Structure formats: C-alpha cells, structure tokens
N, CA, C and O atoms as a GROMACS GRO file, in nm:
protein
  480
    1MET      N    1  -0.387   2.484  -1.819
    1MET     CA    2  -0.447   2.392  -1.724
    1MET      C    3  -0.482   2.465  -1.594
    1MET      O    4  -0.590   2.444  -1.539
    2PHE      N    5  -0.391   2.550  -1.544
    2PHE     CA    6  -0.420   2.619  -1.419
    2PHE      C    7  -0.540   2.711  -1.435
    2PHE      O    8  -0.612   2.738  -1.339
    3GLU      N    9  -0.561   2.760  -1.556
    3GLU     CA   10  -0.678   2.843  -1.579
    3GLU      C   11  -0.805   2.766  -1.544
    3GLU      O   12  -0.900   2.823  -1.490
    4ARG      N   13  -0.807   2.635  -1.575
    4ARG     CA   14  -0.921   2.551  -1.539
    4ARG      C   15  -0.940   2.551  -1.387
    4ARG      O   16  -1.052   2.566  -1.338
    5LEU      N   17  -0.831   2.533  -1.314
    5LEU     CA   18  -0.839   2.530  -1.168
    5LEU      C   19  -0.885   2.666  -1.114
    5LEU      O   20  -0.968   2.672  -1.024
    6GLU      N   21  -0.831   2.774  -1.169
    6GLU     CA   22  -0.875   2.908  -1.126
    6GLU      C   23  -1.023   2.928  -1.152
    6GLU      O   24  -1.094   2.982  -1.068
    7ASP      N   25  -1.070   2.886  -1.271
    7ASP     CA   26  -1.211   2.900  -1.305
    7ASP      C   27  -1.298   2.820  -1.208
    7ASP      O   28  -1.403   2.868  -1.165
    8GLU      N   29  -1.256   2.699  -1.174
    8GLU     CA   30  -1.332   2.617  -1.080
    8GLU      C   31  -1.338   2.684  -0.943
    8GLU      O   32  -1.443   2.685  -0.879
    9CYS      N   33  -1.226   2.741  -0.899
    9CYS     CA   34  -1.223   2.807  -0.769
    9CYS      C   35  -1.316   2.928  -0.768
    9CYS      O   36  -1.387   2.952  -0.671
   10ALA      N   37  -1.313   3.004  -0.876
   10ALA     CA   38  -1.399   3.123  -0.885
   10ALA      C   39  -1.546   3.084  -0.885
   10ALA      O   40  -1.629   3.152  -0.824
   11ALA      N   41  -1.580   2.975  -0.954
   11ALA     CA   42  -1.719   2.932  -0.965
   11ALA      C   43  -1.769   2.859  -0.841
   11ALA      O   44  -1.890   2.850  -0.819
   12SER      N   45  -1.677   2.806  -0.759
   12SER     CA   46  -1.719   2.724  -0.646
   12SER      C   47  -1.775   2.804  -0.530
   12SER      O   48  -1.839   2.748  -0.441
   13SER      N   49  -1.751   2.933  -0.530
   13SER     CA   50  -1.798   3.014  -0.418
   13SER      C   51  -1.818   3.157  -0.463
   13SER      O   52  -1.736   3.213  -0.536
   14ASP      N   53  -1.928   3.216  -0.419
   14ASP     CA   54  -1.951   3.356  -0.451
   14ASP      C   55  -1.927   3.444  -0.329
   14ASP      O   56  -1.964   3.562  -0.329
   15SER      N   57  -1.867   3.388  -0.226
   15SER     CA   58  -1.837   3.464  -0.105
   15SER      C   59  -1.686   3.469  -0.086
   15SER      O   60  -1.610   3.419  -0.169
   16ASP      N   61  -1.644   3.530   0.024
   16ASP     CA   62  -1.501   3.541   0.053
   16ASP      C   63  -1.451   3.425   0.139
   16ASP      O   64  -1.338   3.430   0.188
   17GLU      N   65  -1.532   3.322   0.157
   17GLU     CA   66  -1.489   3.211   0.241
   17GLU      C   67  -1.380   3.129   0.172
   17GLU      O   68  -1.361   3.137   0.051
   18GLU      N   69  -1.309   3.051   0.253
   18GLU     CA   70  -1.200   2.968   0.203
   18GLU      C   71  -1.253   2.866   0.102
   18GLU      O   72  -1.361   2.810   0.120
   19ARG      N   73  -1.176   2.844  -0.004
   19ARG     CA   74  -1.214   2.748  -0.106
   19ARG      C   75  -1.110   2.638  -0.111
   19ARG      O   76  -0.993   2.665  -0.137
   20PRO      N   77  -1.150   2.515  -0.086
   20PRO     CA   78  -1.052   2.406  -0.084
   20PRO      C   79  -1.009   2.364  -0.224
   20PRO      O   80  -1.085   2.372  -0.320
   21ILE      N   81  -0.885   2.319  -0.232
   21ILE     CA   82  -0.835   2.248  -0.349
   21ILE      C   83  -0.847   2.101  -0.312
   21ILE      O   84  -0.796   2.057  -0.209
   22ARG      N   85  -0.916   2.024  -0.397
   22ARG     CA   86  -0.950   1.885  -0.365
   22ARG      C   87  -0.882   1.786  -0.458
   22ARG      O   88  -0.843   1.818  -0.570
   23CYS      N   89  -0.868   1.665  -0.407
   23CYS     CA   90  -0.820   1.555  -0.490
   23CYS      C   91  -0.920   1.535  -0.604
   23CYS      O   92  -1.040   1.530  -0.580
   24GLY      N   93  -0.871   1.524  -0.725
   24GLY     CA   94  -0.958   1.504  -0.840
   24GLY      C   95  -1.019   1.366  -0.844
   24GLY      O   96  -1.113   1.343  -0.920
   25SER      N   97  -0.968   1.273  -0.765
   25SER     CA   98  -1.019   1.137  -0.764
   25SER      C   99  -1.124   1.114  -0.656
   25SER      O  100  -1.234   1.066  -0.684
   26CYS      N  101  -1.091   1.150  -0.531
   26CYS     CA  102  -1.182   1.118  -0.419
   26CYS      C  103  -1.244   1.241  -0.354
   26CYS      O  104  -1.329   1.227  -0.266
   27ALA      N  105  -1.205   1.361  -0.394
   27ALA     CA  106  -1.261   1.489  -0.346
   27ALA      C  107  -1.220   1.526  -0.204
   27ALA      O  108  -1.279   1.618  -0.147
   28VAL      N  109  -1.121   1.460  -0.145
   28VAL     CA  110  -1.070   1.501  -0.014
   28VAL      C  111  -1.008   1.640  -0.027
   28VAL      O  112  -0.939   1.668  -0.125
   29ALA      N  113  -1.032   1.727   0.071
   29ALA     CA  114  -0.970   1.860   0.071
   29ALA      C  115  -0.820   1.842   0.097
   29ALA      O  116  -0.780   1.784   0.198
   30VAL      N  117  -0.739   1.892   0.005
   30VAL     CA  118  -0.594   1.876   0.014
   30VAL      C  119  -0.528   2.002   0.066
   30VAL      O  120  -0.439   1.996   0.151
   31ALA      N  121  -0.570   2.116   0.016
   31ALA     CA  122  -0.514   2.245   0.054
   31ALA      C  123  -0.623   2.350   0.036
   31ALA      O  124  -0.734   2.318  -0.007
   32ASP      N  125  -0.591   2.472   0.069
   32ASP     CA  126  -0.686   2.580   0.048
   32ASP      C  127  -0.630   2.675  -0.056
   32ASP      O  128  -0.509   2.696  -0.064
   33GLU      N  129  -0.716   2.732  -0.135
   33GLU     CA  130  -0.674   2.825  -0.239
   33GLU      C  131  -0.588   2.939  -0.182
   33GLU      O  132  -0.499   2.989  -0.251
   34SER      N  133  -0.614   2.980  -0.060
   34SER     CA  134  -0.538   3.089   0.001
   34SER      C  135  -0.393   3.051   0.030
   34SER      O  136  -0.311   3.138   0.057
   35ALA      N  137  -0.360   2.922   0.025
   35ALA     CA  138  -0.223   2.876   0.051
   35ALA      C  139  -0.135   2.880  -0.074
   35ALA      O  140  -0.015   2.855  -0.065
   36VAL      N  141  -0.192   2.911  -0.190
   36VAL     CA  142  -0.116   2.917  -0.314
   36VAL      C  143  -0.016   3.033  -0.308
   36VAL      O  144  -0.050   3.143  -0.267
   37PHE      N  145   0.108   3.007  -0.349
   37PHE     CA  146   0.212   3.110  -0.348
   37PHE      C  147   0.319   3.074  -0.451
   37PHE      O  148   0.321   2.962  -0.503
   38GLY      N  149   0.407   3.167  -0.479
   38GLY     CA  150   0.520   3.143  -0.569
   38GLY      C  151   0.645   3.115  -0.488
   38GLY      O  152   0.681   3.194  -0.401
   39GLU      N  153   0.711   3.004  -0.514
   39GLU     CA  154   0.832   2.964  -0.441
   39GLU      C  155   0.957   3.013  -0.512
   39GLU      O  156   0.970   2.997  -0.633
   40GLY      N  157   1.048   3.071  -0.437
   40GLY     CA  158   1.179   3.108  -0.489
   40GLY      C  159   1.177   3.202  -0.608
   40GLY      O  160   1.260   3.188  -0.698
   41GLY      N  161   1.084   3.295  -0.609
   41GLY     CA  162   1.078   3.390  -0.718
   41GLY      C  163   1.004   3.339  -0.841
   41GLY      O  164   0.989   3.412  -0.940
   42ARG      N  165   0.957   3.217  -0.837
   42ARG     CA  166   0.879   3.161  -0.948
   42ARG      C  167   0.733   3.201  -0.931
   42ARG      O  168   0.690   3.237  -0.822
   43PRO      N  169   0.656   3.193  -1.041
   43PRO     CA  170   0.512   3.212  -1.026
   43PRO      C  171   0.450   3.095  -0.949
   43PRO      O  172   0.514   2.991  -0.932
   44ALA      N  173   0.330   3.113  -0.902
   44ALA     CA  174   0.262   3.007  -0.825
   44ALA      C  175   0.242   2.880  -0.907
   44ALA      O  176   0.238   2.770  -0.852
   45VAL      N  177   0.230   2.895  -1.037
   45VAL     CA  178   0.215   2.779  -1.126
   45VAL      C  179   0.334   2.777  -1.221
   45VAL      O  180   0.362   2.875  -1.290
   46SER      N  181   0.402   2.663  -1.224
   46SER     CA  182   0.518   2.647  -1.312
   46SER      C  183   0.507   2.515  -1.385
   46SER      O  184   0.440   2.423  -1.338
   47THR      N  185   0.572   2.506  -1.498
   47THR     CA  186   0.577   2.379  -1.571
   47THR      C  187   0.720   2.328  -1.572
   47THR      O  188   0.815   2.404  -1.585
   48PHE      N  189   0.732   2.197  -1.558
   48PHE     CA  190   0.862   2.131  -1.549
   48PHE      C  191   0.856   2.000  -1.626
   48PHE      O  192   0.748   1.942  -1.644
   49PHE      N  193   0.971   1.954  -1.672
   49PHE     CA  194   0.982   1.820  -1.726
   49PHE      C  195   1.039   1.730  -1.617
   49PHE      O  196   1.139   1.766  -1.554
   50ASN      N  197   0.978   1.614  -1.596
   50ASN     CA  198   1.034   1.519  -1.502
   50ASN      C  199   1.144   1.439  -1.572
   50ASN      O  200   1.160   1.452  -1.694
   51PRO      N  201   1.220   1.357  -1.500
   51PRO     CA  202   1.328   1.282  -1.563
   51PRO      C  203   1.282   1.189  -1.676
   51PRO      O  204   1.363   1.150  -1.761
   52SER      N  205   1.155   1.153  -1.678
   52SER     CA  206   1.101   1.068  -1.786
   52SER      C  207   1.058   1.149  -1.908
   52SER      O  208   1.015   1.093  -2.008
   53GLY      N  209   1.071   1.282  -1.898
   53GLY     CA  210   1.036   1.368  -2.010
   53GLY      C  211   0.890   1.411  -2.013
   53GLY      O  212   0.847   1.474  -2.110
   54GLU      N  213   0.814   1.380  -1.907
   54GLU     CA  214   0.674   1.422  -1.900
   54GLU      C  215   0.666   1.567  -1.853
   54GLU      O  216   0.736   1.606  -1.760
   55LEU      N  217   0.582   1.645  -1.917
   55LEU     CA  218   0.560   1.783  -1.877
   55LEU      C  219   0.461   1.786  -1.763
   55LEU      O  220   0.352   1.730  -1.773
   56MET      N  221   0.498   1.851  -1.654
   56MET     CA  222   0.413   1.862  -1.536
   56MET      C  223   0.384   2.009  -1.507
   56MET      O  224   0.476   2.091  -1.503
   57GLU      N  225   0.257   2.043  -1.487
   57GLU     CA  226   0.219   2.176  -1.443
   57GLU      C  227   0.190   2.164  -1.294
   57GLU      O  228   0.107   2.083  -1.252
   58VAL      N  229   0.259   2.245  -1.214
   58VAL     CA  230   0.256   2.233  -1.068
   58VAL      C  231   0.220   2.366  -1.006
   58VAL      O  232   0.275   2.471  -1.042
   59VAL      N  233   0.126   2.362  -0.912
   59VAL     CA  234   0.092   2.481  -0.833
   59VAL      C  235   0.150   2.460  -0.694
   59VAL      O  236   0.131   2.355  -0.633
   60THR      N  237   0.221   2.561  -0.642
   60THR     CA  238   0.283   2.550  -0.511
   60THR      C  239   0.191   2.607  -0.404
   60THR      O  240   0.127   2.711  -0.422
   61VAL      N  241   0.186   2.536  -0.290
   61VAL     CA  242   0.103   2.577  -0.177
   61VAL      C  243   0.186   2.571  -0.049
   61VAL      O  244   0.272   2.484  -0.032
   62ARG      N  245   0.161   2.665   0.040
   62ARG     CA  246   0.235   2.672   0.167
   62ARG      C  247   0.205   2.552   0.257
   62ARG      O  248   0.294   2.499   0.322
   63THR      N  249   0.080   2.512   0.261
   63THR     CA  250   0.038   2.400   0.345
   63THR      C  251  -0.057   2.312   0.265
   63THR      O  252  -0.130   2.359   0.178
   64ALA      N  253  -0.056   2.184   0.296
   64ALA     CA  254  -0.145   2.090   0.230
   64ALA      C  255  -0.178   1.977   0.328
   64ALA      O  256  -0.122   1.868   0.318
   65PRO      N  257  -0.270   2.002   0.422
   65PRO     CA  258  -0.302   1.902   0.523
   65PRO      C  259  -0.357   1.771   0.467
   65PRO      O  260  -0.347   1.667   0.532
   66GLY      N  261  -0.413   1.774   0.346
   66GLY     CA  262  -0.467   1.653   0.287
   66GLY      C  263  -0.367   1.574   0.206
   66GLY      O  264  -0.403   1.477   0.139
   67LEU      N  265  -0.241   1.615   0.210
   67LEU     CA  266  -0.134   1.547   0.136
   67LEU      C  267  -0.040   1.484   0.238
   67LEU      O  268  -0.002   1.547   0.336
   68ARG      N  269  -0.003   1.358   0.214
   68ARG     CA  270   0.092   1.293   0.305
   68ARG      C  271   0.218   1.257   0.228
   68ARG      O  272   0.211   1.214   0.113
   69PRO      N  273   0.334   1.274   0.294
   69PRO     CA  274   0.457   1.233   0.228
   69PRO      C  275   0.463   1.082   0.215
   69PRO      O  276   0.420   1.009   0.304
   70ALA      N  277   0.517   1.035   0.104
   70ALA     CA  278   0.530   0.892   0.080
   70ALA      C  279   0.667   0.865   0.020
   70ALA      O  280   0.699   0.917  -0.087
   71GLY      N  281   0.746   0.787   0.087
   71GLY     CA  282   0.880   0.756   0.037
   71GLY      C  283   0.988   0.836   0.106
   71GLY      O  284   0.961   0.916   0.196
   72ARG      N  285   1.110   0.813   0.063
   72ARG     CA  286   1.227   0.878   0.122
   72ARG      C  287   1.259   1.008   0.048
   72ARG      O  288   1.254   1.011  -0.075
   73PRO      N  289   1.291   1.113   0.121
   73PRO     CA  290   1.327   1.240   0.056
   73PRO      C  291   1.457   1.228  -0.023
   73PRO      O  292   1.548   1.153   0.014
   74THR      N  293   1.464   1.302  -0.131
   74THR     CA  294   1.585   1.310  -0.213
   74THR      C  295   1.597   1.450  -0.270
   74THR      O  296   1.498   1.520  -0.288
   75SER      N  297   1.719   1.490  -0.299
   75SER     CA  298   1.739   1.618  -0.366
   75SER      C  299   1.765   1.598  -0.516
   75SER      O  300   1.781   1.696  -0.589
   76ASP      N  301   1.770   1.473  -0.560
   76ASP     CA  302   1.791   1.444  -0.703
   76ASP      C  303   1.677   1.502  -0.787
   76ASP      O  304   1.560   1.484  -0.754
   77PHE      N  305   1.712   1.570  -0.893
   77PHE     CA  306   1.616   1.623  -0.989
   77PHE      C  307   1.514   1.720  -0.928
   77PHE      O  308   1.404   1.735  -0.981
   78SER      N  309   1.550   1.786  -0.820
   78SER     CA  310   1.455   1.880  -0.759
   78SER      C  311   1.436   2.000  -0.850
   78SER      O  312   1.532   2.054  -0.905
   79TRP      N  313   1.312   2.042  -0.866
   79TRP     CA  314   1.280   2.157  -0.949
   79TRP      C  315   1.303   2.288  -0.876
   79TRP      O  316   1.305   2.395  -0.938
   80PHE      N  317   1.322   2.280  -0.745
   80PHE     CA  318   1.340   2.400  -0.664
   80PHE      C  319   1.476   2.391  -0.596
   80PHE      O  320   1.496   2.306  -0.509
   81PRO      N  321   1.571   2.477  -0.633
   81PRO     CA  322   1.705   2.473  -0.574
   81PRO      C  323   1.698   2.482  -0.421
   81PRO      O  324   1.616   2.554  -0.365
   82GLY      N  325   1.787   2.407  -0.356
   82GLY     CA  326   1.794   2.410  -0.210
   82GLY      C  327   1.684   2.330  -0.142
   82GLY      O  328   1.656   2.351  -0.024
   83THR      N  329   1.620   2.239  -0.216
   83THR     CA  330   1.514   2.158  -0.155
   83THR      C  331   1.537   2.009  -0.180
   83THR      O  332   1.605   1.970  -0.275
   84SER      N  333   1.481   1.929  -0.093
   84SER     CA  334   1.466   1.786  -0.118
   84SER      C  335   1.317   1.761  -0.129
   84SER      O  336   1.236   1.841  -0.082
   85TRP      N  337   1.280   1.650  -0.190
   85TRP     CA  338   1.138   1.623  -0.214
   85TRP      C  339   1.106   1.477  -0.188
   85TRP      O  340   1.194   1.391  -0.186
   86THR      N  341   0.978   1.452  -0.168
   86THR     CA  342   0.924   1.318  -0.162
   86THR      C  343   0.787   1.322  -0.227
   86THR      O  344   0.726   1.428  -0.236
   87VAL      N  345   0.741   1.210  -0.273
   87VAL     CA  346   0.608   1.203  -0.334
   87VAL      C  347   0.504   1.249  -0.232
   87VAL      O  348   0.518   1.220  -0.113
   88GLY      N  349   0.402   1.319  -0.278
   88GLY     CA  350   0.290   1.360  -0.194
   88GLY      C  351   0.164   1.288  -0.240
   88GLY      O  352   0.122   1.303  -0.355
   89ALA      N  353   0.106   1.209  -0.151
   89ALA     CA  354  -0.012   1.129  -0.184
   89ALA      C  355  -0.135   1.182  -0.111
   89ALA      O  356  -0.125   1.234   0.000
   90CYS      N  357  -0.249   1.167  -0.173
   90CYS     CA  358  -0.376   1.206  -0.112
   90CYS      C  359  -0.399   1.124   0.014
   90CYS      O  360  -0.383   1.002   0.013
   91ARG      N  361  -0.438   1.191   0.124
   91ARG     CA  362  -0.468   1.119   0.248
   91ARG      C  363  -0.595   1.036   0.237
   91ARG      O  364  -0.616   0.944   0.317
   92GLY      N  365  -0.678   1.066   0.140
   92GLY     CA  366  -0.802   0.990   0.124
   92GLY      C  367  -0.785   0.863   0.043
   92GLY      O  368  -0.822   0.754   0.088
   93CYS      N  369  -0.729   0.875  -0.078
   93CYS     CA  370  -0.725   0.760  -0.169
   93CYS      C  371  -0.584   0.712  -0.203
   93CYS      O  372  -0.568   0.605  -0.262
   94GLY      N  373  -0.482   0.790  -0.166
   94GLY     CA  374  -0.344   0.748  -0.191
   94GLY      C  375  -0.289   0.786  -0.328
   94GLY      O  376  -0.173   0.757  -0.356
   95LEU      N  377  -0.369   0.850  -0.414
   95LEU     CA  378  -0.322   0.892  -0.545
   95LEU      C  379  -0.211   0.995  -0.530
   95LEU      O  380  -0.220   1.085  -0.447
   96GLN      N  381  -0.106   0.983  -0.610
   96GLN     CA  382  -0.002   1.086  -0.608
   96GLN      C  383  -0.060   1.214  -0.665
   96GLN      O  384  -0.102   1.219  -0.781
   97LEU      N  385  -0.062   1.317  -0.582
   97LEU     CA  386  -0.112   1.448  -0.624
   97LEU      C  387   0.000   1.547  -0.648
   97LEU      O  388  -0.024   1.656  -0.701
   98GLY      N  389   0.121   1.512  -0.609
   98GLY     CA  390   0.234   1.603  -0.625
   98GLY      C  391   0.351   1.561  -0.540
   98GLY      O  392   0.382   1.442  -0.528
   99TRP      N  393   0.417   1.661  -0.478
   99TRP     CA  394   0.538   1.637  -0.401
   99TRP      C  395   0.542   1.728  -0.279
   99TRP      O  396   0.493   1.841  -0.283
  100TRP      N  397   0.601   1.677  -0.171
  100TRP     CA  398   0.636   1.757  -0.054
  100TRP      C  399   0.779   1.802  -0.072
  100TRP      O  400   0.865   1.722  -0.109
  101TYR      N  401   0.807   1.929  -0.047
  101TYR     CA  402   0.942   1.983  -0.056
  101TYR      C  403   0.986   2.032   0.081
  101TYR      O  404   0.908   2.092   0.155
  102ARG      N  405   1.112   2.008   0.113
  102ARG     CA  406   1.172   2.061   0.235
  102ARG      C  407   1.294   2.144   0.195
  102ARG      O  408   1.383   2.095   0.125
  103ARG      N  409   1.294   2.270   0.240
  103ARG     CA  410   1.408   2.358   0.213
  103ARG      C  411   1.523   2.324   0.307
  103ARG      O  412   1.502   2.268   0.415
  104THR      N  413   1.643   2.358   0.266
  104THR     CA  414   1.758   2.334   0.353
  104THR      C  415   1.745   2.411   0.484
  104THR      O  416   1.807   2.374   0.584
  105ASP      N  417   1.667   2.520   0.485
  105ASP     CA  418   1.646   2.596   0.610
  105ASP      C  419   1.539   2.534   0.698
  105ASP      O  420   1.510   2.586   0.806
  106GLY      N  421   1.479   2.423   0.653
  106GLY     CA  422   1.378   2.353   0.733
  106GLY      C  423   1.235   2.384   0.695
  106GLY      O  424   1.145   2.312   0.738
  107GLY      N  425   1.210   2.487   0.616
  107GLY     CA  426   1.074   2.518   0.574
  107GLY      C  427   1.021   2.413   0.476
  107GLY      O  428   1.098   2.343   0.412
  108GLU      N  429   0.890   2.403   0.467
  108GLU     CA  430   0.827   2.306   0.379
  108GLU      C  431   0.719   2.372   0.294
  108GLU      O  432   0.664   2.476   0.329
  109PHE      N  433   0.690   2.309   0.182
  109PHE     CA  434   0.578   2.347   0.097
  109PHE      C  435   0.546   2.227   0.009
  109PHE      O  436   0.620   2.129   0.007
  110ALA      N  437   0.436   2.236  -0.062
  110ALA     CA  438   0.396   2.126  -0.151
  110ALA      C  439   0.378   2.179  -0.293
  110ALA      O  440   0.347   2.296  -0.314
  111GLY      N  441   0.397   2.092  -0.388
  111GLY     CA  442   0.368   2.119  -0.528
  111GLY      C  443   0.260   2.022  -0.573
  111GLY      O  444   0.280   1.900  -0.565
  112LEU      N  445   0.148   2.072  -0.620
  112LEU     CA  446   0.035   1.988  -0.663
  112LEU      C  447   0.026   1.985  -0.814
  112LEU      O  448   0.039   2.089  -0.879
  113ILE      N  449   0.006   1.868  -0.870
  113ILE     CA  450  -0.010   1.852  -1.014
  113ILE      C  451  -0.149   1.903  -1.050
  113ILE      O  452  -0.249   1.848  -1.005
  114THR      N  453  -0.156   2.007  -1.131
  114THR     CA  454  -0.285   2.072  -1.157
  114THR      C  455  -0.385   1.976  -1.223
  114THR      O  456  -0.506   1.991  -1.202
  115GLU      N  457  -0.340   1.881  -1.301
  115GLU     CA  458  -0.432   1.785  -1.365
  115GLU      C  459  -0.499   1.690  -1.267
  115GLU      O  460  -0.600   1.627  -1.299
  116ARG      N  461  -0.442   1.680  -1.146
  116ARG     CA  462  -0.493   1.582  -1.048
  116ARG      C  463  -0.573   1.643  -0.935
  116ARG      O  464  -0.619   1.572  -0.846
  117VAL      N  465  -0.591   1.775  -0.937
  117VAL     CA  466  -0.669   1.841  -0.834
  117VAL      C  467  -0.778   1.926  -0.896
  117VAL      O  468  -0.774   1.957  -1.015
  118ARG      N  469  -0.876   1.962  -0.813
  118ARG     CA  470  -0.983   2.051  -0.859
  118ARG      C  471  -1.019   2.143  -0.743
  118ARG      O  472  -0.976   2.121  -0.630
  119CYS      N  473  -1.095   2.244  -0.772
  119CYS     CA  474  -1.131   2.340  -0.669
  119CYS      C  475  -1.277   2.323  -0.630
  119CYS      O  476  -1.362   2.288  -0.713
  120GLY      N  477  -1.304   2.349  -0.503
  120GLY     CA  478  -1.443   2.350  -0.459
  120GLY      C  479  -1.493   2.233  -0.392
  120GLY      O  480  -1.610   2.230  -0.353
   0.00000   0.00000   0.00000
C-alpha cells in the first residue's frame, strides 16, 4: 500500500519542491512528504493489528498541520512504547486519518493510515 503512496508522491512533482500528503477524501494537505520518518527504530511505514483485529498500515510523520486530535489521549494498546495516542482527524472533513502520539518526554508525531491519504 505504501508503494502506492510513494508512487503518487514521485509522480506529483518533477521538481525538488515540497509534496503534500493529502486527505484521500477532501484533499486537504495533512502533512508533507519530507516529514516522514521512522519512530523508535521502526521503518517509516509499519503494519499493526488494532484491538478489533484489523490490519493497519501506518506511515509516521514528524508534523501534520492538517490533522487535529480528537478525543482523550490513552496509552492503552499503543503501537509505540512510551507513547499515548488520540484519534487524528482531518481538519477539512473530519475523517479519521490516523492518530496523534505523544511521547512521555513530551515530543509528538502522527501516524497516518496509508489507505486514507494520497500524495500531491
């Protein structure tokens, strides 16, 4: 799935300018491709099972201005040790695009569901 997102990002621009990662529903810019990173020694894209047994492919980004936290933070079932999370919703349409994570040291990052975002 992430290969699709990488291909879209590569095709969306033939220059070195910033390429946004957008909501797949309303096209609001959520993050920038340059913000993609690997958290806690993991690759930038990881797959996880949620408590309902659904497989989720998640890309981690350092910043996501187009994502807003929704709900109360919890550390239950966190995929990243030492973090609490809350749902992350698109600032444009409100669709859940992933999660906001807060580290115990105070740092933050977001995890975006690759099926719900696109590049360009």
